[in-house]
DRENVEXRO-942546 format. One record per residue: residue in one letter; x negated, y negated, z negated of N, C-alpha, C in turn; residue number from 1. Coordinates in steps of 0.1 Angstrom, whole numbers, plus 5000, padded with zeros to 4 digits. Layout:
BEGIN
> a	X	Y	Z	X	Y	Z	X	Y	Z	NUM
...
***
This chain:
BEGIN
> m	9743	5838	6395	9758	5836	6387	9761	5825	6382	1
> t	9769	5816	6383	9771	5802	6375	9778	5810	6362	2
> k	9773	5804	6349	9780	5807	6338	9794	5800	6339	3
> t	9803	5804	6331	9818	5798	6328	9814	5791	6318	4
> k	9818	5776	6318	9817	5766	6308	9834	5769	6297	5
> g	9826	5766	6285	9836	5765	6272	9845	5754	6275	6
> p	9852	5757	6264	9867	5743	6260	9860	5732	6258	7
> i	9850	5728	6252	9843	5715	6251	9837	5709	6265	8
> s	9832	5716	6271	9828	5712	6285	9838	5708	6294	9
> n	9849	5718	6293	9859	5716	6303	9867	5704	6298	10
> f	9868	5700	6285	9872	5688	6282	9870	5676	6287	11
> i	9856	5674	6284	9848	5663	6290	9846	5659	6303	12
> e	9845	5673	6310	9848	5672	6326	9862	5665	6330	13
> k	9872	5670	6321	9887	5664	6326	9888	5652	6322	14
> y	9883	5647	6312	9889	5637	6306	9880	5625	6305	15
> y	9866	5628	6306	9855	5617	6304	9852	5613	6320	16
> l	9859	5603	6325	9860	5602	6338	9853	5587	6343	17
> h	9852	5579	6334	9847	5561	6338	9840	5559	6321	18
> f	9831	5548	6327	9823	5540	6318	9814	5550	6311	19
> n	9812	5546	6297	9802	5555	6291	9807	5569	6290	20
> a	9819	5573	6293	9822	5585	6290	9819	5594	6302	21
> a	9819	5586	6313	9815	5592	6328	9801	5595	6326	22
> a	9793	5585	6322	9777	5585	6319	9775	5598	6312	23
> l	9781	5601	6301	9780	5611	6291	9776	5624	6300	24
> v	9791	5627	6310	9791	5640	6320	9780	5639	6329	25
> d	9776	5629	6335	9765	5628	6344	9753	5631	6339	26
> a	9750	5625	6326	9737	5628	6319	9734	5644	6318	27
> a	9746	5647	6311	9745	5662	6309	9743	5670	6319	28
> k	9752	5671	6332	9748	5675	6345	9733	5673	6349	29
> g	9729	5661	6348	9714	5658	6352	9705	5671	6344	30
> y	9708	5667	6332	9697	5674	6321	9702	5688	6327	31
> e	9710	5693	6330	9712	5708	6331	9708	5709	6345	32
> d	9709	5702	6355	9702	5703	6369	9684	5704	6367	33
> q	9680	5694	6359	9666	5694	6355	9662	5710	6352	34
> l	9667	5715	6342	9664	5729	6339	9666	5739	6347	35
> n	9675	5737	6356	9678	5747	6366	9669	5747	6377	36
> n	9662	5736	6380	9650	5735	6389	9638	5736	6386	37
> g	9637	5741	6371	9625	5746	6368	9616	5734	6359	38
> a	9624	5721	6357	9618	5711	6349	9619	5716	6334	39
> k	9611	5708	6326	9612	5710	6314	9618	5696	6308	40
> m	9621	5699	6296	9626	5682	6289	9622	5681	6276	41
> l	9619	5669	6276	9618	5664	6262	9627	5658	6253	42
> v	9632	5658	6242	9639	5654	6235	9635	5644	6225	43
> s	9639	5633	6223	9634	5624	6213	9645	5618	6204	44
> l	9641	5621	6192	9651	5617	6181	9646	5605	6172	45
> a	9654	5595	6170	9653	5585	6165	9665	5583	6154	46
> g	9667	5574	6146	9679	5570	6138	9677	5580	6128	47
> a	9687	5587	6123	9690	5595	6111	9695	5606	6114	48
> m	9690	5613	6127	9699	5623	6133	9700	5638	6123	49
> s	9690	5643	6118	9687	5649	6107	9697	5649	6097	50
> t	9698	5637	6091	9707	5635	6078	9721	5635	6085	51
> a	9722	5633	6101	9736	5637	6105	9739	5648	6105	52
> e	9731	5656	6105	9731	5672	6106	9731	5678	6122	53
> i	9724	5670	6130	9723	5673	6142	9716	5690	6143	54
> g	9710	5695	6134	9704	5710	6135	9716	5720	6138	55
> k	9729	5714	6135	9740	5724	6137	9740	5730	6150	56
> i	9738	5720	6158	9737	5724	6173	9724	5721	6179	57
> f	9717	5712	6175	9703	5711	6182	9693	5725	6179	58
> a	9696	5730	6169	9685	5743	6168	9692	5753	6175	59
> e	9703	5757	6183	9707	5763	6192	9703	5761	6203	60
> v	9700	5746	6207	9693	5740	6221	9680	5747	6219	61
> i	9673	5747	6209	9661	5749	6209	9660	5766	6211	62
> r	9669	5775	6203	9664	5788	6205	9671	5792	6218	63
> q	9677	5784	6226	9681	5788	6242	9672	5783	6250	64
> d	9661	5776	6244	9649	5771	6253	9655	5759	6265	65
> k	9665	5751	6258	9669	5739	6265	9661	5726	6265	66
> v	9651	5728	6255	9643	5717	6252	9628	5724	6250	67
> q	9618	5717	6257	9605	5723	6256	9595	5714	6247	68
> i	9598	5704	6242	9588	5695	6235	9598	5684	6228	69
> i	9595	5681	6214	9604	5671	6209	9594	5660	6203	70
> s	9599	5648	6205	9595	5636	6197	9605	5631	6188	71
> c	9600	5631	6176	9607	5624	6167	9603	5615	6153	72
> t	9607	5607	6149	9602	5601	6139	9599	5611	6121	73
> g	9590	5604	6114	9588	5610	6105	9601	5613	6097	74
> a	9612	5606	6097	9621	5609	6089	9630	5620	6093	75
> n	9628	5623	6106	9638	5632	6112	9629	5645	6108	76
> l	9619	5646	6111	9608	5657	6107	9613	5663	6094	77
> e	9614	5654	6083	9613	5656	6069	9628	5660	6064	78
> e	9638	5652	6070	9650	5650	6066	9659	5665	6069	79
> d	9656	5670	6079	9662	5682	6083	9657	5697	6075	80
> v	9646	5695	6070	9640	5702	6059	9646	5699	6045	81
> m	9648	5686	6042	9654	5681	6030	9669	5686	6029	82
> n	9675	5685	6040	9690	5690	6040	9693	5706	6039	83
> l	9680	5712	6044	9680	5728	6041	9679	5731	6028	84
> v	9670	5725	6019	9668	5730	6006	9678	5720	5996	85
> a	9683	5710	5999	9693	5701	5988	9707	5696	5994	86
> h	9711	5703	6002	9725	5699	6011	9735	5698	5998	87
> s	9735	5706	5989	9749	5704	5981	9746	5692	5970	88
> h	9734	5684	5969	9731	5674	5960	9733	5661	5968	89
> y	9735	5663	5980	9738	5649	5988	9751	5641	5986	90
> k	9751	5630	5987	9764	5622	5981	9768	5615	5993	91
> r	9783	5620	5996	9790	5609	6008	9794	5596	6001	92
> v	9792	5585	6008	9798	5574	6002	9806	5566	6014	93
> p	9818	5571	6020	9827	5565	6028	9830	5551	6028	94
> n	9831	5546	6016	9833	5533	6016	9820	5526	6015	95
> y	9810	5526	6022	9795	5521	6021	9795	5508	6027	96
> r	9805	5503	6034	9808	5490	6039	9813	5481	6028	97
> d	9817	5485	6017	9823	5478	6005	9814	5476	5994	98
> l	9803	5482	5992	9795	5485	5984	9789	5468	5979	99
> t	9788	5466	5969	9781	5455	5964	9765	5456	5960	100
> p	9758	5446	5963	9741	5448	5958	9739	5457	5946	101
> q	9746	5454	5935	9751	5459	5920	9751	5475	5924	102
> d	9762	5479	5933	9766	5492	5937	9752	5499	5943	103
> e	9746	5493	5953	9735	5497	5957	9723	5499	5946	104
> r	9721	5492	5935	9709	5495	5928	9715	5505	5918	105
> d	9727	5506	5916	9732	5517	5907	9730	5533	5915	106
> l	9731	5532	5929	9725	5544	5937	9713	5546	5933	107
> l	9704	5538	5935	9687	5537	5934	9687	5544	5919	108
> e	9690	5539	5909	9691	5542	5894	9693	5557	5894	109
> k	9705	5563	5900	9707	5577	5902	9699	5586	5909	110
> g	9689	5579	5917	9680	5589	5926	9685	5589	5941	111
> l	9693	5581	5945	9702	5584	5955	9697	5574	5967	112
> n	9693	5577	5976	9687	5568	5989	9696	5568	5999	113
> r	9703	5557	6000	9715	5557	6008	9712	5556	6025	114
> v	9715	5563	6035	9715	5563	6048	9730	5562	6054	115
> t	9734	5549	6057	9746	5546	6060	9760	5553	6049	116
> d	9767	5561	6053	9774	5570	6042	9770	5579	6034	117
> t	9756	5586	6037	9752	5595	6031	9739	5593	6021	118
> c	9740	5598	6011	9729	5593	6003	9720	5608	5999	119
> i	9707	5605	6003	9696	5615	6001	9691	5616	5987	120
> p	9694	5630	5979	9688	5628	5966	9676	5631	5965	121
> e	9667	5620	5957	9651	5619	5957	9648	5633	5950	122
> e	9655	5634	5936	9645	5646	5930	9649	5658	5937	123
> e	9659	5663	5942	9663	5676	5949	9655	5677	5963	124
> a	9656	5667	5968	9649	5666	5982	9636	5662	5982	125
> f	9630	5653	5979	9616	5647	5983	9608	5656	5974	126
> r	9612	5655	5958	9602	5662	5951	9601	5678	5951	127
> r	9613	5683	5955	9613	5698	5958	9604	5701	5967	128
> l	9601	5693	5979	9594	5696	5988	9579	5692	5985	129
> q	9578	5683	5977	9563	5675	5976	9554	5685	5967	130
> e	9556	5693	5956	9548	5704	5952	9541	5711	5962	131
> h	9550	5719	5970	9549	5725	5982	9539	5724	5993	132
> i	9543	5711	5996	9534	5704	6010	9521	5699	6003	133
> f	9523	5697	5992	9507	5691	5986	9499	5703	5986	134
> k	9502	5715	5982	9495	5727	5978	9490	5730	5997	135
> i	9496	5730	6005	9494	5729	6017	9484	5721	6024	136
> w	9486	5709	6021	9475	5697	6022	9461	5702	6016	137
> k	9461	5705	6004	9450	5704	5997	9445	5722	6001	138
> d	9451	5728	6001	9444	5742	6008	9438	5737	6021	139
> a	9443	5733	6031	9435	5729	6044	9426	5721	6042	140
> e	9424	5712	6035	9415	5705	6029	9402	5711	6024	141
> d	9406	5721	6014	9395	5726	6005	9387	5737	6017	142
> a	9398	5742	6030	9389	5750	6039	9384	5742	6050	143
> g	9382	5730	6047	9378	5718	6060	9385	5721	6072	144
> e	9399	5723	6071	9408	5721	6082	9413	5708	6083	145
> r	9420	5703	6095	9428	5692	6100	9441	5698	6108	146
> y	9452	5693	6105	9466	5695	6112	9473	5683	6116	147
> l	9481	5686	6125	9491	5673	6126	9504	5675	6117	148
> p	9513	5663	6115	9520	5665	6104	9531	5675	6106	149
> h	9536	5678	6118	9546	5688	6120	9539	5702	6117	150
> e	9529	5703	6119	9521	5717	6116	9521	5720	6103	151
> y	9520	5713	6095	9520	5715	6081	9535	5718	6077	152
> m	9543	5711	6081	9557	5714	6077	9561	5729	6083	153
> y	9555	5730	6095	9557	5744	6102	9552	5754	6089	154
> k	9541	5754	6088	9533	5761	6078	9541	5762	6064	155
> m	9546	5754	6059	9556	5752	6049	9568	5760	6049	156
> l	9573	5759	6061	9588	5766	6065	9582	5783	6069	157
> l	9575	5784	6075	9574	5796	6079	9564	5807	6066	158
> s	9561	5798	6056	9554	5805	6044	9566	5813	6033	159
> g	9577	5808	6037	9589	5813	6027	9588	5807	6013	160
> v	9580	5796	6011	9581	5791	5999	9592	5783	5995	161
> l	9600	5778	6001	9612	5772	6001	9625	5783	6002	162
> e	9624	5793	6002	9636	5802	6006	9644	5802	5991	163
> e	9639	5801	5980	9649	5802	5972	9655	5789	5968	164
> y	9655	5780	5978	9662	5767	5975	9672	5765	5987	165
> y	9672	5774	5998	9681	5773	6008	9695	5771	6005	166
> e	9701	5759	6011	9715	5756	6007	9724	5757	6019	167
> i	9721	5758	6028	9725	5760	6044	9723	5771	6052	168
> d	9730	5775	6061	9725	5786	6068	9713	5781	6077	169
> l	9704	5793	6079	9693	5788	6082	9692	5785	6097	170
> k	9700	5792	6104	9705	5787	6118	9707	5774	6120	171
> d	9712	5767	6111	9714	5754	6114	9703	5745	6112	172
> s	9693	5748	6108	9679	5740	6105	9672	5740	6119	173
> w	9671	5727	6126	9665	5726	6139	9652	5726	6138	174
> m	9642	5724	6128	9631	5724	6124	9624	5739	6120	175
> y	9635	5746	6112	9632	5761	6111	9632	5768	6127	176
> a	9640	5766	6137	9640	5771	6148	9629	5767	6156	177
> a	9626	5753	6155	9613	5749	6162	9598	5754	6156	178
> a	9598	5758	6144	9589	5765	6136	9588	5779	6144	179
> e	9596	5786	6143	9597	5799	6148	9592	5800	6162	180
> k	9597	5791	6171	9591	5791	6186	9577	5783	6187	181
> n	9571	5778	6173	9560	5769	6175	9560	5758	6184	182
> l	9573	5751	6186	9574	5741	6195	9568	5731	6193	183
> p	9562	5726	6205	9555	5712	6205	9562	5704	6196	184
> i	9554	5693	6187	9563	5682	6182	9554	5668	6182	185
> i	9558	5659	6186	9553	5646	6187	9557	5639	6175	186
> c	9550	5633	6165	9556	5627	6154	9550	5611	6153	187
> p	9552	5601	6163	9542	5592	6160	9548	5582	6148	188
> g	9539	5575	6139	9541	5568	6130	9548	5574	6116	189
> w	9544	5588	6119	9545	5598	6107	9544	5588	6094	190
> e	9534	5580	6091	9529	5574	6079	9542	5567	6074	191
> d	9550	5564	6079	9562	5555	6072	9573	5564	6066	192
> s	9571	5576	6068	9583	5585	6062	9578	5588	6048	193
> t	9588	5593	6045	9586	5597	6028	9572	5605	6024	194
> m	9574	5617	6032	9559	5624	6033	9548	5617	6034	195
> g	9547	5609	6046	9537	5601	6047	9533	5592	6036	196
> n	9545	5585	6029	9541	5578	6018	9534	5585	6008	197
> i	9540	5597	6004	9534	5607	5995	9520	5612	5997	198
> f	9517	5615	6009	9502	5616	6014	9493	5604	6011	199
> a	9497	5595	6015	9492	5581	6011	9487	5579	5999	200
> s	9497	5584	5990	9497	5580	5975	9484	5590	5970	201
> y	9484	5603	5973	9474	5611	5971	9459	5608	5975	202
> v	9459	5601	5990	9447	5597	5993	9441	5581	5984	203
> l	9452	5573	5982	9449	5563	5972	9445	5569	5959	204
> k	9450	5581	5953	9445	5584	5939	9431	5593	5942	205
> g	9427	5594	5952	9414	5602	5955	9416	5619	5953	206
> e	9427	5623	5957	9431	5636	5956	9431	5642	5970	207
> l	9434	5634	5979	9433	5639	5991	9423	5629	6001	208
> k	9419	5635	6013	9415	5627	6023	9423	5622	6034	209
> a	9421	5608	6038	9430	5605	6049	9428	5615	6062	210
> s	9413	5618	6064	9411	5627	6076	9417	5640	6075	211
> t	9423	5646	6066	9429	5657	6064	9441	5659	6072	212
> m	9446	5647	6074	9459	5648	6085	9458	5643	6098	213
> k	9458	5648	6108	9453	5642	6121	9463	5629	6125	214
> s	9458	5621	6132	9461	5609	6136	9472	5609	6149	215
> g	9479	5596	6148	9488	5591	6163	9476	5593	6172	216
> i	9466	5589	6175	9459	5591	6185	9457	5606	6190	217
> e	9455	5613	6182	9455	5628	6182	9469	5632	6187	218
> y	9476	5627	6184	9490	5632	6189	9493	5628	6204	219
> m	9487	5613	6208	9487	5611	6222	9479	5619	6227	220
> t	9468	5625	6223	9459	5631	6235	9464	5644	6235	221
> f	9469	5652	6225	9480	5661	6227	9490	5663	6236	222
> l	9497	5654	6235	9507	5650	6246	9501	5650	6259	223
> a	9490	5641	6259	9487	5640	6276	9482	5653	6280	224
> d	9476	5662	6273	9471	5674	6279	9483	5683	6281	225
> w	9494	5682	6270	9506	5691	6274	9512	5688	6286	226
> y	9515	5673	6286	9520	5666	6300	9513	5672	6312	227
> t	9501	5671	6313	9491	5678	6323	9495	5688	6329	228
> e	9495	5700	6318	9498	5713	6319	9510	5719	6323	229
> n	9521	5709	6320	9535	5712	6320	9543	5706	6332	230
> s	9536	5694	6338	9545	5688	6350	9545	5691	6362	231
> k	9541	5703	6366	9542	5707	6377	9557	5707	6384	232
> n	9566	5712	6378	9581	5711	6384	9588	5699	6378	233
> g	9580	5688	6370	9589	5678	6361	9591	5682	6350	234
> i	9590	5669	6344	9595	5668	6327	9603	5656	6326	235
> g	9614	5661	6320	9627	5652	6318	9624	5645	6302	236
> f	9631	5633	6303	9631	5625	6288	9644	5619	6285	237
> f	9649	5628	6276	9662	5625	6267	9662	5622	6256	238
> q	9663	5606	6254	9662	5597	6244	9673	5597	6234	239
> i	9673	5598	6224	9684	5595	6212	9679	5586	6204	240
> g	9686	5572	6207	9681	5562	6198	9668	5556	6206	241
> g	9662	5544	6199	9653	5538	6206	9640	5540	6198	242
> g	9630	5528	6195	9620	5529	6186	9608	5539	6190	243
> i	9599	5539	6182	9585	5545	6182	9586	5563	6185	244
> a	9598	5568	6185	9600	5582	6189	9603	5583	6204	245
> g	9605	5572	6210	9609	5571	6224	9600	5563	6231	246
> d	9592	5554	6225	9586	5543	6231	9571	5554	6232	247
> f	9568	5560	6223	9553	5565	6222	9552	5573	6234	248
> p	9560	5584	6232	9558	5596	6243	9561	5593	6255	249
> i	9569	5585	6261	9571	5581	6276	9559	5571	6279	250
> c	9549	5568	6271	9536	5560	6276	9529	5568	6280	251
> v	9528	5580	6278	9518	5590	6282	9516	5590	6299	252
> v	9530	5587	6305	9526	5587	6322	9519	5576	6326	253
> p	9519	5563	6321	9511	5553	6326	9498	5553	6319	254
> m	9495	5560	6310	9483	5558	6304	9472	5571	6313	255
> l	9481	5581	6316	9472	5593	6325	9472	5587	6339	256
> y	9483	5578	6344	9479	5572	6358	9470	5563	6359	257
> q	9472	5552	6347	9465	5539	6348	9450	5541	6343	258
> d	9451	5544	6328	9440	5545	6321	9429	5555	6323	259
> m	9435	5567	6327	9427	5577	6328	9423	5581	6346	260
> e	9432	5572	6352	9431	5571	6368	9434	5584	6375	261
> r	9443	5591	6367	9448	5603	6374	9461	5600	6383	262
> t	9459	5598	6395	9467	5590	6401	9477	5603	6407	263
> d	9476	5615	6407	9486	5625	6410	9495	5628	6400	264
> t	9491	5620	6387	9503	5622	6375	9518	5620	6377	265
> p	9526	5629	6379	9541	5623	6381	9547	5617	6372	266
> f	9557	5612	6374	9565	5603	6368	9575	5611	6362	267
> w	9583	5607	6350	9591	5615	6344	9604	5617	6353	268
> s	9605	5630	6352	9614	5634	6364	9632	5630	6359	269
> y	9634	5628	6349	9647	5626	6347	9647	5616	6333	270
> f	9656	5608	6331	9656	5599	6320	9668	5594	6316	271
> c	9674	5599	6302	9685	5593	6299	9686	5586	6283	272
> q	9691	5579	6281	9690	5575	6266	9704	5570	6262	273
> i	9707	5575	6247	9718	5573	6243	9715	5560	6232	274
> s	9723	5551	6232	9719	5538	6225	9730	5529	6220	275
> d	9730	5524	6211	9742	5514	6207	9734	5500	6207	276
> s	9722	5499	6211	9716	5487	6211	9720	5479	6223	277
> t	9724	5466	6219	9728	5458	6230	9716	5452	6240	278
> t	9717	5452	6253	9706	5446	6262	9705	5432	6258	279
> s	9694	5433	6254	9685	5416	6251	9677	5415	6255	280
> y	9672	5402	6252	9658	5395	6254	9649	5404	6249	281
> g	9636	5411	6256	9624	5416	6249	9628	5427	6240	282
> s	9642	5436	6241	9643	5444	6234	9641	5457	6240	283
> y	9632	5466	6234	9630	5480	6240	9640	5487	6241	284
> s	9647	5489	6229	9658	5498	6226	9672	5495	6236	285
> g	9670	5482	6240	9684	5478	6247	9680	5476	6262	286
> a	9667	5480	6266	9661	5478	6281	9669	5487	6289	287
> v	9673	5482	6300	9679	5492	6310	9668	5501	6315	288
> p	9671	5513	6320	9659	5523	6324	9653	5518	6337	289
> n	9660	5508	6345	9651	5505	6357	9639	5494	6351	290
> e	9637	5489	6341	9627	5480	6336	9616	5491	6334	291
> k	9619	5505	6333	9607	5511	6329	9600	5515	6343	292
> i	9607	5512	6355	9599	5512	6367	9589	5505	6367	293
> t	9588	5493	6361	9576	5483	6364	9565	5487	6353	294
> w	9567	5497	6344	9559	5498	6336	9550	5512	6342	295
> g	9555	5518	6349	9550	5532	6355	9553	5543	6348	296
> k	9567	5542	6343	9571	5557	6335	9581	5561	6343	297
> l	9590	5556	6349	9599	5561	6361	9596	5558	6376	298
> d	9604	5566	6383	9601	5564	6398	9616	5557	6402	299
> i	9614	5551	6415	9626	5544	6421	9641	5556	6421	300
> n	9633	5568	6424	9649	5580	6424	9647	5588	6414	301
> t	9642	5585	6404	9644	5592	6390	9656	5590	6384	302
> p	9664	5600	6383	9677	5600	6379	9678	5593	6364	303
> k	9686	5585	6362	9684	5574	6350	9701	5573	6345	304
> f	9698	5575	6335	9712	5573	6327	9712	5565	6311	305
> i	9720	5559	6310	9721	5549	6296	9735	5550	6293	306
> i	9737	5557	6280	9752	5559	6273	9748	5550	6262	307
> e	9759	5538	6263	9756	5529	6251	9771	5535	6242	308
> s	9764	5541	6233	9776	5545	6222	9768	5551	6213	309
> d	9776	5556	6201	9768	5563	6188	9765	5577	6194	310
> a	9749	5579	6190	9743	5591	6195	9750	5604	6186	311
> t	9755	5600	6174	9761	5613	6165	9774	5618	6173	312
> i	9781	5607	6180	9793	5614	6188	9787	5621	6203	313
> v	9780	5614	6208	9775	5617	6222	9766	5630	6223	314
> a	9754	5630	6215	9744	5640	6217	9752	5655	6216	315
> p	9758	5656	6204	9764	5670	6202	9774	5675	6216	316
> l	9782	5665	6220	9789	5669	6232	9781	5672	6245	317
> i	9768	5665	6247	9760	5669	6258	9751	5680	6254	318
> f	9749	5684	6241	9741	5696	6238	9752	5711	6238	319
> a	9765	5705	6237	9775	5717	6240	9776	5719	6253	320
> y	9776	5711	6260	9779	5714	6275	9765	5721	6280	321
> l	9754	5717	6277	9743	5728	6278	9744	5739	6275	322
> l	9750	5743	6266	9751	5756	6259	9765	5761	6263	323
> d	9771	5755	6272	9782	5762	6278	9793	5764	6270	324
> q	9794	5755	6261	9803	5755	6249	9820	5748	6254	325
***
């Protein structure tokens, strides 16, 4: 029995008929078809989607099993948790385009780190997490254990040590929803995040060993095993933004096929990218999907979509469609 779609889905089907609007609807229907046909879906999060509070809808996508694995930047991994514990201390700067260099320096002096129109409060966000995550890192090291970056974050969330700080409804945290399901996460280049920088500082001070944190190579080998075990009915790739969050995981297919010589490895069964990157010379984020055929990532008949727009506008609409809203 087909579920009845809600007003948001009906709206976009009625009015989003051409150009990027039509691509949005086609991509949403293609995503839904993948799931209905038994395929699984990887969602990659680049940009500042967590600070944009994508968790308000993405958490429900996770709870309803509309995504089976996530690839995200270290910033998105931590910023959802920061929003959970420090939401009231964030500062919106709607006139950010008018700021002078001195205005920007003044924000720094106040401990406010700006992401477009939103400032993350350093003391309440970064430092509030630091003492708790350091203890989890240290306890693991003392026990001779090693984990991936997201696994430490899961441990912190599920331990309950942050509960006293919660400032938003827990159901709006996508990281908490993922932790509850122990959803696989790939977080390439985690070292360039705030928590990655903090971890590196402890290594420099001799308080932690670098080996206590599993590496990007171990993320890739984990993903290779996961892809091999889960690709029987296909795995789709839904990419928000560009950069390492998308480039790292999509490469697992040519690695398995070419470098491991597992020539029965299936291509990604669906591909969609939401990006405002202009198609240009040598740009990965702006590359059209067909270019990925030459790299052994997508096949000729793979459903391919590119929506050239702002992901903070587009992604919630597609997720709403998947949730029948």
